MIVO-465608 format. One line per field, with one value per atom (N, C-alpha, C): x, y, z; residue in one letter; residue number from 1; atom name; chain. Coordinates in steps of 0.02 Angstrom, whole numbers. Layout:
# MIVO-465608
c1 <- [X/...]
c2 <- [Y/...]
c3 <- [Z/...]
aa <- [a/...]
i <- [NUM/...]
at <- [CA/...]
ch <- [A/...]
//
This chain:
# MIVO-465608
c1 <- [1440/1417/1361/1323/1267/1281/1345/1361/1351/1327/1320/1389/1395/1459/1476/1536/1559/1523/1509/1474/1513/1579/1619/1617/1602/1602/1542/1490/1431/1420/1467/1456/1447/1485/1479/1410/1380/1313/1262/1272/1226/1225/1284/1288/1255/1263/1232/1156/1130/1058/1026/1065/1038/979/979/923/857/858/796/769/803/782/750/709/679/732/717/767/787/743/757/807/821/866/921/983/1039/1047/1066/1069/1118/1177/1225/1198/1158/1127/1075/1037/987/1020/1075/1110/1138/1167/1194/1138/1080/1024/999/998/976/1025/1089/1139/1129/1115/1104/1042/988/927/941/981/999/1037/1085/1126/1084/1031/987/936/932/886/819/809/746/753/748/763/710/646/594/606/624/637/700/750/811/796/754/736/701/656/620/669/717/766/810/833/874/833/770/729/718/714/706/767/826/885/885/864/861/810/753/701/726/776/803/851/864/905/975/991/1058/1066/1115/1129/1195/1193/1254/1251/1303/1307/1304/1336/1336/1265/1228/1159/1116/1123/1083/1103/1168/1191/1156/1153/1119/1045/1014/943/930/973/966/972/1020/1028/966/939/880/820/812/757/768/829/844/828/844/830/755/714/641/611/654/632/601/621/599/653/654/708/711/654/653/680/658/682/756/779/850/892/871/908/908/851/846/897/900/947/1019/1032/1100/1124/1078/1096/1112/1074/1090/1157/1171/1235/1292/1282/1334/1350/1301/1314/1355/1355/1394/1458/1461/1520/1539/1559/1568/1622/1668/1720/1710/1652/1640/1626/1666/1659/1595/1578/1518/1455/1450/1392/1388/1444/1445/1425/1451/1435/1362/1334/1264/1219/1238/1199/1204/1262/1270/1227/1225/1181/1108/1088/1018/998/1041/1024/1015/1049/1039/971/941/877/817/830/776/743/677/639/651/649/653/725/730/794/790/815/810/876/876/937/953/1014/1038/1107/1122/1188/1241/1295/1349/1387/1402/1439/1511/1542/1613/1656/1711/1755/1778/1799/1820/1765/1703/1647/1635/1644/1636/1690/1751/1805/1790/1766/1751/1695/1643/1589/1613/1656/1682/1724/1764/1805/1762/1709/1666/1630/1614/1575/1619/1684/1730/1727/1708/1706/1637/1620/1556/1561/1504/1507/1540/1528/1559/1635/1660/1732/1762/1727/1752/1748/1699/1694/1755/1773/1832/1896/1899/1959/1966/1911/1913/1934/1908/1927/2002/2027/2098/2142/2122/2162/2161/2103/2098/2145/2145/2189/2262/2278/2348/2371/2328/2346/2360/2321/2332/2396/2409/2472/2532/2529/2584/2592/2536/2540/2574/2556/2589/2663/2682/2753/2789/2755/2786/2797/2748/2754/2806/2816/2863/2929/2938/2999/3061/3111/3175/3225/3211/3257/3219/3252/3218/3196/3235/3217/3152/3147/3085/3027/3038/2985/2959/3006/2986/2944/2968/2932/2863/2861/2797/2747/2772/2728/2703/2748/2727/2675/2686/2638/2571/2573/2512/2471/2505/2471/2442/2479/2454/2392/2395/2337/2277/2290/2236/2203/2245/2218/2176/2202/2165/2101/2104/2044/1990/2009/1960/1931/1973/1950/1901/1919/1875/1811/1816/1757/1710/1737/1695/1658/1693/1660/1606/1620/1570/1510/1522/1467/1422/1452/1413/1370/1398/1360/1300/1312/1258/1205/1226/1178/1136/1169/1132/1081/1103/1058/997/1007/952/908/938/900/895/931/926/919/868/860/841/856/839/795/762/720/724/701/701/629/609/543/540/492/485/422/374/315/334/305/323/311/257/243/199/211/172/166/107/94/118/160/184/134/107/53/77/37/55/42/8/-6/-14/-19/-22/-91/-112/-176/-192/-236/-253/-296/-323/-363/-322/-256/-214/-193/-172/-152/-91/-92/-34/19/78/134/173/185/223/212/230/229/301/322/390/389/447/450/501/497/538/613/650/722/751/709/733/747/805/823/804/769/744/762/759/770/703/701/640/641/590/588/541/487/439/390/345/296/231/175/109/67/52/16/54/22/54/82/96/124/192/236/303/311/339/358/429/438/504/529/595/627/665/651/686/756/800/868/871/819/820/788/768/739/664/629/556/535/479/454/382/363/295/284/225/205/190/211/200/169/127/103/160/157/212/230/181/196/230/243/274/349/377/450/474/539/572/624/624/671/738/791/858/884/917/944/1019]
c2 <- [-1747/-1754/-1706/-1683/-1639/-1566/-1547/-1479/-1431/-1370/-1321/-1299/-1278/-1255/-1186/-1164/-1098/-1043/-989/-933/-902/-896/-860/-893/-957/-992/-973/-945/-925/-850/-812/-740/-706/-726/-694/-704/-764/-776/-735/-728/-690/-617/-589/-520/-509/-558/-552/-554/-589/-597/-541/-496/-445/-406/-386/-347/-385/-451/-491/-511/-492/-509/-448/-459/-402/-354/-289/-239/-242/-267/-267/-322/-369/-424/-431/-419/-429/-504/-525/-596/-634/-604/-639/-647/-599/-604/-660/-666/-718/-788/-793/-857/-875/-825/-837/-855/-823/-840/-910/-930/-998/-1049/-1035/-1080/-1085/-1027/-1027/-1068/-1060/-1099/-1174/-1191/-1261/-1288/-1249/-1271/-1276/-1235/-1237/-1294/-1328/-1383/-1365/-1301/-1280/-1289/-1353/-1369/-1342/-1339/-1312/-1239/-1200/-1129/-1119/-1161/-1157/-1171/-1222/-1238/-1179/-1147/-1089/-1033/-1021/-968/-986/-1048/-1069/-1065/-1085/-1082/-1010/-964/-893/-870/-893/-876/-909/-973/-1008/-975/-954/-921/-853/-824/-760/-769/-831/-844/-867/-883/-906/-978/-989/-1055/-1079/-1103/-1120/-1191/-1229/-1297/-1300/-1252/-1251/-1239/-1195/-1182/-1244/-1278/-1339/-1394/-1396/-1444/-1431/-1368/-1351/-1368/-1352/-1367/-1442/-1482/-1554/-1578/-1549/-1567/-1551/-1490/-1470/-1514/-1533/-1578/-1648/-1672/-1738/-1742/-1689/-1687/-1689/-1672/-1674/-1737/-1785/-1848/-1838/-1785/-1773/-1802/-1867/-1900/-1879/-1876/-1858/-1788/-1740/-1671/-1667/-1705/-1705/-1731/-1786/-1813/-1763/-1732/-1683/-1627/-1598/-1542/-1566/-1624/-1650/-1666/-1691/-1703/-1638/-1586/-1520/-1495/-1507/-1487/-1525/-1590/-1632/-1609/-1581/-1558/-1494/-1458/-1397/-1405/-1458/-1473/-1546/-1565/-1636/-1671/-1633/-1666/-1661/-1637/-1626/-1693/-1709/-1772/-1775/-1720/-1720/-1732/-1701/-1711/-1783/-1811/-1880/-1929/-1918/-1963/-1957/-1897/-1889/-1925/-1920/-1955/-2031/-2055/-2127/-2150/-2110/-2125/-2126/-2075/-2070/-2129/-2150/-2205/-2270/-2278/-2337/-2336/-2276/-2270/-2272/-2269/-2272/-2341/-2342/-2404/-2450/-2422/-2463/-2488/-2553/-2584/-2612/-2574/-2593/-2622/-2685/-2719/-2701/-2677/-2662/-2692/-2711/-2739/-2685/-2701/-2653/-2643/-2580/-2565/-2591/-2607/-2627/-2573/-2594/-2548/-2489/-2501/-2444/-2392/-2415/-2368/-2329/-2362/-2327/-2274/-2291/-2241/-2182/-2198/-2145/-2100/-2130/-2090/-2045/-2073/-2034/-1975/-1988/-1934/-1881/-1901/-1854/-1807/-1834/-1795/-1768/-1765/-1739/-1663/-1630/-1558/-1534/-1473/-1445/-1417/-1407/-1376/-1308/-1269/-1203/-1209/-1254/-1264/-1286/-1332/-1356/-1302/-1258/-1203/-1157/-1141/-1098/-1134/-1199/-1237/-1239/-1251/-1252/-1184/-1131/-1064/-1052/-1070/-1061/-1101/-1163/-1205/-1177/-1151/-1121/-1061/-1019/-960/-981/-1029/-1052/-1084/-1123/-1155/-1105/-1052/-1001/-961/-948/-913/-955/-1019/-1064/-1072/-1072/-1076/-1014/-956/-894/-894/-921/-927/-973/-1027/-1074/-1040/-1002/-970/-914/-883/-827/-846/-911/-933/-916/-892/-874/-931/-986/-1042/-1108/-1163/-1227/-1255/-1241/-1268/-1238/-1171/-1138/-1160/-1170/-1193/-1262/-1307/-1375/-1373/-1337/-1334/-1300/-1248/-1213/-1259/-1295/-1341/-1397/-1425/-1478/-1452/-1391/-1362/-1349/-1325/-1311/-1375/-1429/-1492/-1521/-1513/-1537/-1498/-1432/-1391/-1408/-1421/-1439/-1505/-1554/-1619/-1613/-1574/-1564/-1525/-1477/-1438/-1484/-1529/-1576/-1622/-1644/-1688/-1652/-1591/-1553/-1533/-1513/-1494/-1552/-1612/-1671/-1686/-1681/-1691/-1640/-1577/-1524/-1535/-1555/-1568/-1624/-1676/-1731/-1708/-1666/-1640/-1598/-1556/-1515/-1558/-1611/-1658/-1692/-1715/-1747/-1699/-1637/-1588/-1575/-1573/-1555/-1615/-1675/-1731/-1791/-1790/-1846/-1819/-1776/-1748/-1801/-1786/-1831/-1796/-1835/-1808/-1852/-1826/-1863/-1868/-1928/-1938/-1906/-1860/-1827/-1848/-1879/-1906/-1967/-1975/-2032/-2097/-2102/-2160/-2137/-2161/-2140/-2199/-2204/-2258/-2238/-2280/-2269/-2303/-2266/-2291/-2300/-2337/-2354/-2296/-2244/-2187/-2124/-2066/-2002/-1986/-2022/-2010/-2064/-2047/-2094/-2152/-2145/-2199/-2256/-2248/-2300/-2350/-2408/-2463/-2445/-2465/-2455/-2507/-2484/-2528/-2548/-2499/-2512/-2453/-2464/-2410/-2396/-2333/-2314/-2262/-2251/-2212/-2156/-2112/-2051/-2067/-2022/-2027/-2062/-2094/-2129/-2079/-2086/-2044/-2080/-2045/-2075/-2032/-2061/-2025/-2001/-1939/-1910/-1921/-1955/-1970/-1922/-1900/-1858/-1827/-1786/-1752/-1744/-1752/-1740/-1706/-1642/-1601/-1601/-1623/-1623/-1691/-1733/-1799/-1806/-1843/-1856/-1931/-1945/-2014/-2024/-2074/-2084/-2154/-2162/-2227/-2244/-2302/-2324/-2349/-2355/-2379/-2447/-2489/-2555/-2555/-2495/-2490/-2488/-2503/-2499/-2426/-2418/-2352/-2345/-2284/-2270/-2195/-2178/-2108/-2090/-2029/-2004/-1934/-1916/-1847/-1799/-1739/-1693/-1672/-1672/-1650/-1703/-1763/-1817/-1818/-1775/-1776/-1705/-1696/-1632/-1644/-1601/-1607/-1577/-1613/-1590/-1541/-1489/-1438/-1433]
c3 <- [5449/5380/5364/5414/5402/5420/5425/5446/5387/5401/5347/5322/5259/5232/5258/5245/5268/5230/5264/5235/5178/5185/5135/5067/5064/5000/4957/4987/4947/4948/4977/4983/4916/4866/4801/4771/4781/4756/4794/4860/4900/4880/4869/4849/4781/4736/4670/4674/4725/4731/4771/4799/4843/4814/4750/4723/4724/4729/4724/4792/4846/4914/4946/4998/5033/5057/5052/5070/5143/5185/5257/5276/5232/5250/5198/5220/5176/5164/5103/5088/5132/5146/5189/5260/5283/5349/5349/5295/5291/5290/5255/5253/5322/5355/5422/5470/5463/5507/5494/5430/5413/5443/5439/5469/5545/5577/5649/5667/5628/5641/5634/5584/5574/5635/5658/5715/5779/5784/5842/5838/5782/5774/5745/5725/5695/5619/5598/5528/5480/5502/5458/5444/5495/5485/5443/5455/5415/5342/5329/5260/5227/5262/5233/5215/5259/5245/5186/5183/5126/5061/5063/5003/4981/5029/5010/4969/4989/4951/4882/4880/4816/4770/4797/4757/4730/4764/4741/4683/4663/4605/4620/4682/4699/4675/4633/4605/4634/4696/4734/4759/4746/4771/4847/4881/4954/4981/4948/4969/4961/4904/4892/4942/4959/5009/5075/5096/5159/5156/5099/5092/5098/5066/5072/5144/5181/5251/5291/5281/5319/5303/5240/5221/5251/5249/5276/5350/5388/5459/5474/5424/5433/5401/5384/5353/5284/5249/5180/5134/5128/5092/5019/4986/4915/4903/4943/4936/4951/5001/5019/4960/4930/4873/4816/4804/4750/4758/4817/4827/4830/4857/4857/4786/4744/4675/4639/4654/4624/4650/4714/4741/4708/4696/4666/4595/4560/4492/4491/4546/4551/4591/4632/4672/4661/4600/4584/4625/4654/4693/4768/4790/4862/4897/4947/4983/5024/5058/5100/5058/5001/4957/4935/4914/4891/4947/5007/5062/5082/5081/5097/5046/4982/4931/4940/4957/4968/5027/5080/5136/5116/5078/5058/5014/4969/4925/4963/5019/5060/5095/5101/5135/5087/5022/4972/4975/4976/4983/4923/4863/4802/4792/4782/4767/4696/4649/4578/4556/4538/4517/4445/4435/4367/4359/4297/4284/4290/4323/4333/4267/4253/4192/4197/4140/4141/4173/4203/4239/4195/4132/4091/4081/4074/4067/4130/4188/4252/4260/4240/4242/4196/4136/4088/4115/4144/4172/4229/4272/4327/4302/4249/4221/4188/4153/4119/4168/4227/4276/4332/4320/4371/4375/4319/4317/4293/4310/4290/4219/4185/4118/4119/4172/4176/4180/4220/4225/4159/4125/4060/4007/4011/3963/3969/4031/4041/4020/4036/4016/3941/3905/3832/3804/3833/3811/3822/3881/3895/3849/3835/3789/3718/3697/3630/3624/3675/3674/3675/3720/3725/3660/3628/3565/3511/3508/3457/3470/3534/3550/3531/3547/3530/3454/3419/3346/3317/3346/3324/3338/3397/3414/3365/3345/3297/3230/3207/3142/3142/3200/3205/3237/3251/3286/3247/3283/3251/3248/3285/3286/3285/3265/3261/3329/3381/3446/3471/3468/3488/3445/3381/3336/3356/3373/3393/3457/3507/3570/3561/3521/3509/3474/3424/3387/3433/3474/3520/3569/3595/3641/3608/3546/3509/3497/3477/3465/3529/3584/3649/3670/3663/3680/3636/3572/3526/3546/3565/3586/3649/3698/3760/3747/3701/3683/3655/3611/3583/3637/3683/3737/3783/3804/3849/3813/3750/3712/3702/3691/3685/3749/3806/3870/3883/3866/3875/3830/3768/3721/3747/3776/3803/3862/3905/3962/3939/3889/3862/3829/3796/3766/3820/3873/3928/3958/3968/3999/3956/3890/3844/3827/3819/3792/3839/3894/3942/4013/4024/4091/4142/4205/4260/4310/4352/4405/4466/4522/4585/4610/4631/4658/4727/4738/4802/4839/4804/4837/4878/4937/4979/4943/4906/4864/4807/4746/4688/4640/4610/4562/4493/4464/4396/4349/4301/4259/4187/4150/4080/4032/4054/4012/4054/4022/4058/4086/4138/4169/4220/4267/4320/4295/4235/4207/4178/4173/4145/4198/4174/4217/4259/4323/4366/4350/4333/4316/4379/4423/4484/4531/4594/4643/4663/4656/4673/4729/4760/4821/4817/4866/4867/4868/4838/4837/4776/4736/4677/4621/4589/4532/4467/4423/4361/4302/4243/4181/4154/4129/4100/4024/3999/3927/3890/3921/3886/3934/3907/3948/3910/3945/3916/3969/3957/4005/4072/4126/4192/4210/4160/4173/4139/4173/4145/4131/4073/4059/4085/4128/4159/4144/4151/4141/4205/4233/4293/4276/4325/4311/4276/4286/4254/4184/4160/4093/4091/4146/4146/4135/4099/4082/4105/4124/4145/4152/4176/4181/4254/4274/4341/4338/4387/4391/4406/4378/4383/4453/4500/4568/4610/4580/4619/4611/4568/4558/4544/4552/4538/4483/4433/4378/4398/4388/4404/4351/4374/4329/4339]
aa <- [m/m/m/m/m/m/r/r/r/p/p/p/p/p/p/r/r/r/l/l/l/c/c/c/r/r/r/v/v/v/l/l/l/v/v/v/f/f/f/l/l/l/l/l/l/a/a/a/a/a/a/a/a/a/p/p/p/f/f/f/l/l/l/p/p/p/a/a/a/r/r/r/t/t/t/a/a/a/p/p/p/e/e/e/e/e/e/l/l/l/f/f/f/a/a/a/r/r/r/a/a/a/n/n/n/a/a/a/l/l/l/y/y/y/q/q/q/q/q/q/g/g/g/d/d/d/f/f/f/a/a/a/a/a/a/a/a/a/e/e/e/r/r/r/a/a/a/y/y/y/r/r/r/e/e/e/l/l/l/a/a/a/d/d/d/a/a/a/g/g/g/i/i/i/d/d/d/s/s/s/g/g/g/e/e/e/l/l/l/y/y/y/y/y/y/n/n/n/l/l/l/g/g/g/n/n/n/a/a/a/c/c/c/f/f/f/k/k/k/q/q/q/n/n/n/k/k/k/l/l/l/g/g/g/e/e/e/a/a/a/v/v/v/y/y/y/f/f/f/w/w/w/e/e/e/r/r/r/a/a/a/a/a/a/r/r/r/r/r/r/l/l/l/p/p/p/g/g/g/d/d/d/t/t/t/d/d/d/v/v/v/r/r/r/e/e/e/n/n/n/l/l/l/e/e/e/l/l/l/a/a/a/r/r/r/r/r/r/l/l/l/v/v/v/v/v/v/d/d/d/r/r/r/i/i/i/e/e/e/v/v/v/a/a/a/e/e/e/s/s/s/p/p/p/l/l/l/p/p/p/l/l/l/r/r/r/w/w/w/l/l/l/s/s/s/a/a/a/a/a/a/l/l/l/h/h/h/r/r/r/f/f/f/t/t/t/p/p/p/s/s/s/q/q/q/e/e/e/s/s/s/w/w/w/a/a/a/a/a/a/f/f/f/g/g/g/l/l/l/f/f/f/v/v/v/a/a/a/g/g/g/n/n/n/i/i/i/l/l/l/l/l/l/g/g/g/m/m/m/y/y/y/l/l/l/l/l/l/a/a/a/s/s/s/g/g/g/p/p/p/r/r/r/l/l/l/a/a/a/r/r/r/w/w/w/s/s/s/l/l/l/a/a/a/g/g/g/c/c/c/l/l/l/t/t/t/a/a/a/a/a/a/a/a/a/l/l/l/f/f/f/l/l/l/l/l/l/v/v/v/s/s/s/g/g/g/s/s/s/l/l/l/a/a/a/w/w/w/k/k/k/l/l/l/y/y/y/e/e/e/r/r/r/a/a/a/y/y/y/r/r/r/p/p/p/e/e/e/g/g/g/v/v/v/i/i/i/v/v/v/a/a/a/q/q/q/a/a/a/v/v/v/e/e/e/m/m/m/r/r/r/s/s/s/g/g/g/p/p/p/g/g/g/k/k/k/g/g/g/y/y/y/l/l/l/t/t/t/v/v/v/a/a/a/t/t/t/i/i/i/h/h/h/e/e/e/g/g/g/l/l/l/t/t/t/v/v/v/r/r/r/i/i/i/r/r/r/g/g/g/r/r/r/a/a/a/d/d/d/d/d/d/w/w/w/y/y/y/q/q/q/i/i/i/v/v/v/l/l/l/p/p/p/n/n/n/g/g/g/w/w/w/s/s/s/g/g/g/w/w/w/l/l/l/p/p/p/g/g/g/d/d/d/s/s/s/l/l/l/r/r/r/i/i/i/l/l/l/e/e/e]
i <- [1/1/1/2/2/2/3/3/3/4/4/4/5/5/5/6/6/6/7/7/7/8/8/8/9/9/9/10/10/10/11/11/11/12/12/12/13/13/13/14/14/14/15/15/15/16/16/16/17/17/17/18/18/18/19/19/19/20/20/20/21/21/21/22/22/22/23/23/23/24/24/24/25/25/25/26/26/26/27/27/27/28/28/28/29/29/29/30/30/30/31/31/31/32/32/32/33/33/33/34/34/34/35/35/35/36/36/36/37/37/37/38/38/38/39/39/39/40/40/40/41/41/41/42/42/42/43/43/43/44/44/44/45/45/45/46/46/46/47/47/47/48/48/48/49/49/49/50/50/50/51/51/51/52/52/52/53/53/53/54/54/54/55/55/55/56/56/56/57/57/57/58/58/58/59/59/59/60/60/60/61/61/61/62/62/62/63/63/63/64/64/64/65/65/65/66/66/66/67/67/67/68/68/68/69/69/69/70/70/70/71/71/71/72/72/72/73/73/73/74/74/74/75/75/75/76/76/76/77/77/77/78/78/78/79/79/79/80/80/80/81/81/81/82/82/82/83/83/83/84/84/84/85/85/85/86/86/86/87/87/87/88/88/88/89/89/89/90/90/90/91/91/91/92/92/92/93/93/93/94/94/94/95/95/95/96/96/96/97/97/97/98/98/98/99/99/99/100/100/100/101/101/101/102/102/102/103/103/103/104/104/104/105/105/105/106/106/106/107/107/107/108/108/108/109/109/109/110/110/110/111/111/111/112/112/112/113/113/113/114/114/114/115/115/115/116/116/116/117/117/117/118/118/118/119/119/119/120/120/120/121/121/121/122/122/122/123/123/123/124/124/124/125/125/125/126/126/126/127/127/127/128/128/128/129/129/129/130/130/130/131/131/131/132/132/132/133/133/133/134/134/134/135/135/135/136/136/136/137/137/137/138/138/138/139/139/139/140/140/140/141/141/141/142/142/142/143/143/143/144/144/144/145/145/145/146/146/146/147/147/147/148/148/148/149/149/149/150/150/150/151/151/151/152/152/152/153/153/153/154/154/154/155/155/155/156/156/156/157/157/157/158/158/158/159/159/159/160/160/160/161/161/161/162/162/162/163/163/163/164/164/164/165/165/165/166/166/166/167/167/167/168/168/168/169/169/169/170/170/170/171/171/171/172/172/172/173/173/173/174/174/174/175/175/175/176/176/176/177/177/177/178/178/178/179/179/179/180/180/180/181/181/181/182/182/182/183/183/183/184/184/184/185/185/185/186/186/186/187/187/187/188/188/188/189/189/189/190/190/190/191/191/191/192/192/192/193/193/193/194/194/194/195/195/195/196/196/196/197/197/197/198/198/198/199/199/199/200/200/200/201/201/201/202/202/202/203/203/203/204/204/204/205/205/205/206/206/206/207/207/207/208/208/208/209/209/209/210/210/210/211/211/211/212/212/212/213/213/213/214/214/214/215/215/215/216/216/216/217/217/217/218/218/218/219/219/219/220/220/220/221/221/221/222/222/222/223/223/223/224/224/224/225/225/225/226/226/226/227/227/227/228/228/228/229/229/229/230/230/230/231/231/231/232/232/232/233/233/233/234/234/234/235/235/235/236/236/236/237/237/237/238/238/238/239/239/239/240/240/240/241/241/241/242/242/242/243/243/243/244/244/244/245/245/245/246/246/246/247/247/247/248/248/248/249/249/249/250/250/250/251/251/251/252/252/252/253/253/253/254/254/254/255/255/255/256/256/256/257/257/257]
at <- [N/CA/C/N/CA/C/N/CA/C/N/CA/C/N/CA/C/N/CA/C/N/CA/C/N/CA/C/N/CA/C/N/CA/C/N/CA/C/N/CA/C/N/CA/C/N/CA/C/N/CA/C/N/CA/C/N/CA/C/N/CA/C/N/CA/C/N/CA/C/N/CA/C/N/CA/C/N/CA/C/N/CA/C/N/CA/C/N/CA/C/N/CA/C/N/CA/C/N/CA/C/N/CA/C/N/CA/C/N/CA/C/N/CA/C/N/CA/C/N/CA/C/N/CA/C/N/CA/C/N/CA/C/N/CA/C/N/CA/C/N/CA/C/N/CA/C/N/CA/C/N/CA/C/N/CA/C/N/CA/C/N/CA/C/N/CA/C/N/CA/C/N/CA/C/N/CA/C/N/CA/C/N/CA/C/N/CA/C/N/CA/C/N/CA/C/N/CA/C/N/CA/C/N/CA/C/N/CA/C/N/CA/C/N/CA/C/N/CA/C/N/CA/C/N/CA/C/N/CA/C/N/CA/C/N/CA/C/N/CA/C/N/CA/C/N/CA/C/N/CA/C/N/CA/C/N/CA/C/N/CA/C/N/CA/C/N/CA/C/N/CA/C/N/CA/C/N/CA/C/N/CA/C/N/CA/C/N/CA/C/N/CA/C/N/CA/C/N/CA/C/N/CA/C/N/CA/C/N/CA/C/N/CA/C/N/CA/C/N/CA/C/N/CA/C/N/CA/C/N/CA/C/N/CA/C/N/CA/C/N/CA/C/N/CA/C/N/CA/C/N/CA/C/N/CA/C/N/CA/C/N/CA/C/N/CA/C/N/CA/C/N/CA/C/N/CA/C/N/CA/C/N/CA/C/N/CA/C/N/CA/C/N/CA/C/N/CA/C/N/CA/C/N/CA/C/N/CA/C/N/CA/C/N/CA/C/N/CA/C/N/CA/C/N/CA/C/N/CA/C/N/CA/C/N/CA/C/N/CA/C/N/CA/C/N/CA/C/N/CA/C/N/CA/C/N/CA/C/N/CA/C/N/CA/C/N/CA/C/N/CA/C/N/CA/C/N/CA/C/N/CA/C/N/CA/C/N/CA/C/N/CA/C/N/CA/C/N/CA/C/N/CA/C/N/CA/C/N/CA/C/N/CA/C/N/CA/C/N/CA/C/N/CA/C/N/CA/C/N/CA/C/N/CA/C/N/CA/C/N/CA/C/N/CA/C/N/CA/C/N/CA/C/N/CA/C/N/CA/C/N/CA/C/N/CA/C/N/CA/C/N/CA/C/N/CA/C/N/CA/C/N/CA/C/N/CA/C/N/CA/C/N/CA/C/N/CA/C/N/CA/C/N/CA/C/N/CA/C/N/CA/C/N/CA/C/N/CA/C/N/CA/C/N/CA/C/N/CA/C/N/CA/C/N/CA/C/N/CA/C/N/CA/C/N/CA/C/N/CA/C/N/CA/C/N/CA/C/N/CA/C/N/CA/C/N/CA/C/N/CA/C/N/CA/C/N/CA/C/N/CA/C/N/CA/C/N/CA/C/N/CA/C/N/CA/C/N/CA/C/N/CA/C/N/CA/C/N/CA/C/N/CA/C/N/CA/C/N/CA/C/N/CA/C/N/CA/C/N/CA/C/N/CA/C/N/CA/C/N/CA/C/N/CA/C/N/CA/C/N/CA/C/N/CA/C/N/CA/C/N/CA/C/N/CA/C/N/CA/C/N/CA/C/N/CA/C/N/CA/C/N/CA/C/N/CA/C/N/CA/C/N/CA/C/N/CA/C/N/CA/C/N/CA/C/N/CA/C/N/CA/C/N/CA/C/N/CA/C/N/CA/C/N/CA/C/N/CA/C/N/CA/C/N/CA/C/N/CA/C/N/CA/C/N/CA/C/N/CA/C/N/CA/C/N/CA/C/N/CA/C/N/CA/C/N/CA/C/N/CA/C/N/CA/C/N/CA/C/N/CA/C/N/CA/C/N/CA/C/N/CA/C/N/CA/C/N/CA/C]
ch <- [A/A/A/A/A/A/A/A/A/A/A/A/A/A/A/A/A/A/A/A/A/A/A/A/A/A/A/A/A/A/A/A/A/A/A/A/A/A/A/A/A/A/A/A/A/A/A/A/A/A/A/A/A/A/A/A/A/A/A/A/A/A/A/A/A/A/A/A/A/A/A/A/A/A/A/A/A/A/A/A/A/A/A/A/A/A/A/A/A/A/A/A/A/A/A/A/A/A/A/A/A/A/A/A/A/A/A/A/A/A/A/A/A/A/A/A/A/A/A/A/A/A/A/A/A/A/A/A/A/A/A/A/A/A/A/A/A/A/A/A/A/A/A/A/A/A/A/A/A/A/A/A/A/A/A/A/A/A/A/A/A/A/A/A/A/A/A/A/A/A/A/A/A/A/A/A/A/A/A/A/A/A/A/A/A/A/A/A/A/A/A/A/A/A/A/A/A/A/A/A/A/A/A/A/A/A/A/A/A/A/A/A/A/A/A/A/A/A/A/A/A/A/A/A/A/A/A/A/A/A/A/A/A/A/A/A/A/A/A/A/A/A/A/A/A/A/A/A/A/A/A/A/A/A/A/A/A/A/A/A/A/A/A/A/A/A/A/A/A/A/A/A/A/A/A/A/A/A/A/A/A/A/A/A/A/A/A/A/A/A/A/A/A/A/A/A/A/A/A/A/A/A/A/A/A/A/A/A/A/A/A/A/A/A/A/A/A/A/A/A/A/A/A/A/A/A/A/A/A/A/A/A/A/A/A/A/A/A/A/A/A/A/A/A/A/A/A/A/A/A/A/A/A/A/A/A/A/A/A/A/A/A/A/A/A/A/A/A/A/A/A/A/A/A/A/A/A/A/A/A/A/A/A/A/A/A/A/A/A/A/A/A/A/A/A/A/A/A/A/A/A/A/A/A/A/A/A/A/A/A/A/A/A/A/A/A/A/A/A/A/A/A/A/A/A/A/A/A/A/A/A/A/A/A/A/A/A/A/A/A/A/A/A/A/A/A/A/A/A/A/A/A/A/A/A/A/A/A/A/A/A/A/A/A/A/A/A/A/A/A/A/A/A/A/A/A/A/A/A/A/A/A/A/A/A/A/A/A/A/A/A/A/A/A/A/A/A/A/A/A/A/A/A/A/A/A/A/A/A/A/A/A/A/A/A/A/A/A/A/A/A/A/A/A/A/A/A/A/A/A/A/A/A/A/A/A/A/A/A/A/A/A/A/A/A/A/A/A/A/A/A/A/A/A/A/A/A/A/A/A/A/A/A/A/A/A/A/A/A/A/A/A/A/A/A/A/A/A/A/A/A/A/A/A/A/A/A/A/A/A/A/A/A/A/A/A/A/A/A/A/A/A/A/A/A/A/A/A/A/A/A/A/A/A/A/A/A/A/A/A/A/A/A/A/A/A/A/A/A/A/A/A/A/A/A/A/A/A/A/A/A/A/A/A/A/A/A/A/A/A/A/A/A/A/A/A/A/A/A/A/A/A/A/A/A/A/A/A/A/A/A/A/A/A/A/A/A/A/A/A/A/A/A/A/A/A/A/A/A/A/A/A/A/A/A/A/A/A/A/A/A/A/A/A/A/A/A/A/A/A/A/A/A/A/A/A/A/A/A/A/A/A/A/A/A/A/A/A/A/A/A/A/A/A/A/A/A/A/A/A/A/A/A/A/A/A/A/A/A/A/A/A/A/A/A/A/A/A/A/A/A/A/A/A/A/A/A/A/A/A/A]
//
């Protein structure tokens, strides 16, 4: 479950990041060295190498997966969850990422009871998050092009049979386009107006206002995923899964992207 991913799956990202890395180290060599350090058990050095690639601008689910593994091996539960969550957003169907997150959630200290959503809503949520925004953008573009081609075939059809099939295909493409576009719009809305973060501090006091002079509402622990409601200076207003709200210092959590 904690094995690093294959090098070839991130090679294109490494090559793209080459101009931002030190000239003495090719990005693919740095990634291979990080993997080797991980396999040798030097997880701190592996983490530093992976972070160097991430700082160079590589936005890869496989890289975040490796970073989460390296952090987890050092008992950095919050950082591990943060990077695995980032990996999950780029590799929504990856079994290893999902299993690692399930393991991490069992280790989180805070046990917040929330009512389970109805089964249809859970199915809808799973379907909405099955693909990444990038994948849905390309799918919507392809459906738009296909729909227009089929519409043109319908208008120029020389026989009724071809016209019927073209029209049926056009309407199907249009329906799928609307479905995919709606899912994409919801994801973009969530990213812009309902951001999430992961607690990385081992323990942090959630306060009633943006400052240490406010009343402590609760103490929460690393690895917990929360909703971000607002910000004031270096403090974030967060919402727990059960609906409780409070303020945390900015260095106690990482915002998911």
